[in-house]
C-alpha positions in Angstrom: -18.4 -21.2 17.6 -20.3 -19.6 14.9 -21.6 -22.2 12.4 -19.3 -22.3 8.9 -22.4 -21.0 6.6 -22.7 -18.4 9.3 -19.1 -17.3 9.1 -19.3 -17.4 5.2 -21.9 -15.3 5.0 -20.8 -13.3 7.4 -16.9 -13.2 5.8 -17.3 -13.8 2.0 -16.1 -10.7 1.1 -12.6 -11.4 3.1 -12.2 -14.6 1.7 -12.5 -13.8 -1.4 -10.5 -10.8 -0.7 -7.4 -12.9 1.0 -7.6 -15.3 -2.6 -6.6 -12.3 -4.6 -2.8 -12.6 -3.2 -2.8 -15.9 -2.9 -4.0 -16.2 -6.7 -0.8 -13.1 -7.8 1.5 -15.8 -5.8 0.5 -19.0 -8.0 0.4 -16.4 -11.0 3.8 -14.7 -9.9 5.2 -18.8 -9.6 3.8 -19.8 -13.3 5.4 -17.2 -14.9 9.0 -18.2 -13.1 10.3 -20.2 -16.3 8.8 -17.4 -18.6 10.9 -14.8 -16.7 14.3 -16.9 -16.5 14.3 -17.0 -20.7 13.4 -13.1 -20.5 14.6 -11.0 -17.7 13.0 -8.4 -19.0 9.7 -9.3 -18.9 10.0 -9.6 -15.0 9.0 -5.6 -15.0 5.8 -6.3 -16.8 5.0 -9.2 -15.0 5.2 -7.3 -12.1 2.6 -4.4 -13.6 0.2 -6.9 -14.2 0.2 -8.5 -10.7 -0.2 -4.9 -9.0 -3.1 -4.0 -11.6 -5.2 -7.6 -10.7 -4.1 -7.4 -7.2 -6.3 -3.6 -6.9 -8.9 -4.1 -8.8 -10.1 -7.1 -9.1 -10.1 -6.0 -5.0 -12.5 -3.2 -5.0 -15.9 -4.6 -5.2 -14.7 -6.9 -2.1 -13.9 -4.3 -0.2 -17.1 -2.2 -0.9 -19.0 -5.6 0.3 -17.2 -6.0 2.8 -17.8 -2.3 3.8 -21.4 -3.1 3.6 -21.3 -5.9 5.6 -19.3 -4.8 8.6 -21.0 -1.4 9.1 -24.3 -3.3 9.3 -25.8 -1.7 6.5 -25.9 -5.7 4.7 -26.9 -8.3 6.8 -24.9 -10.6 4.9 -23.3 -11.9 1.5 -26.7 -13.5 0.3 -28.1 -9.9 -0.4 -25.8 -9.3 -3.0 -27.8 -11.9 -4.7 -30.8 -9.8 -5.0 -30.0 -6.4 -6.4 -33.0 -5.2 -6.7 -33.4 -5.3 -3.3 -31.0 -2.5 -3.7 -29.3 -0.6 -0.5 -26.4 1.5 -1.1 -23.6 -0.6 -0.8 -25.5 -3.6 -2.9 -25.4 -1.0 -5.6 -22.3 0.3 -5.5 -21.2 -3.3 -5.8 -22.6 -4.3 -8.7 -21.4 -0.4 -9.9 -18.1 -1.1 -9.9 -18.2 -4.9 -11.1 -19.8 -3.8 -14.1 -17.3 -1.2 -14.6 -14.1 -3.1 -14.4 -15.8 -5.5 -16.6 -16.3 -2.5 -19.0 -12.2 -1.4 -18.6 -11.0 -5.1 -19.1 -13.8 -4.8 -22.2 -11.7 -2.0 -23.0 -8.1 -2.7 -22.4 -8.6 -6.1 -23.8 -10.3 -5.2 -27.2 -9.4 -1.6 -28.2 -5.7 -0.8 -25.5 -4.0 -4.0 -27.0 -4.6 -5.9 -23.3 -5.2 -9.1 -25.5 -2.0 -8.3 -27.2 -0.1 -7.6 -23.8 -1.4 -11.2 -22.4 0.2 -12.6 -25.4 3.6 -11.5 -24.4 3.2 -12.1 -20.6 2.2 -15.6 -21.0 1.0 -18.0 -17.7 -0.4 -15.5 -16.2 -4.3 -16.4 -16.4 -3.5 -20.4 -17.0 -5.6 -20.5 -20.5 -4.3 -22.3 -23.5 -4.0 -19.8 -25.6 -1.7 -18.1 -26.6 -2.5 -15.0 -29.2 -3.8 -12.7 -29.5 -7.0 -13.5 -31.5 -8.0 -16.6 -28.4 -7.6 -14.1 -25.9 -10.6 -12.3 -27.7 -12.0 -15.2 -28.0 -12.1 -16.4 -24.8 -12.7 -12.9 -23.4 -15.7 -12.7 -26.0 -16.7 -15.7 -24.5 -16.8 -14.3 -21.0 -18.6 -11.7 -21.3 -21.8 -13.2 -23.5 -22.1 -15.3 -19.8 -21.6 -11.3 -18.2 -24.4 -10.6 -20.5 -26.6 -13.9 -19.7 -25.8 -13.8 -15.7 -26.3 -9.7 -15.1 -29.7 -9.7 -16.3 -30.8 -13.0 -15.0 -29.7 -11.8 -11.4 -30.8 -8.8 -11.8 -34.5 -10.0 -12.7 -34.4 -12.5 -10.7 -31.6 -13.0 -7.9 -30.9 -16.0 -6.6 -32.7 -17.9 -3.5 -30.9 -16.9 0.0 -30.7 -19.5 2.2 -32.2 -19.4 5.5 
């Protein structure tokens, strides 16, 4: 039997990929009271959840493809993006593109307004457009600190 650590090293991408549908079911259940109060919102919730299922899955598929094909030894190589490789670089390129797309949607394409109209999806204690944008600014700031650190230093790879 494979050790749990080895299993996670090889299949973290599958675990992360499986979390998308699990979270979508939880999110859909959490919005039940809003959908019951206003059935006209149901189609919008479904559209948002479909996008939530598809877009964030793309990096995990890339990671899984890299590991499953043997081009990347394990998930730990993704913690050292400067080491490179097609799949590691594609994974981070995809993450940055999704980050930029989400930021564009929130700040320039009325995404914050949409999330305010469809409460309960992300279980944030905010309902105003300004508060949603503030949370997104915080997440962007974390990313702006984390990605350069990861690029420059990486994280120790377990043996």
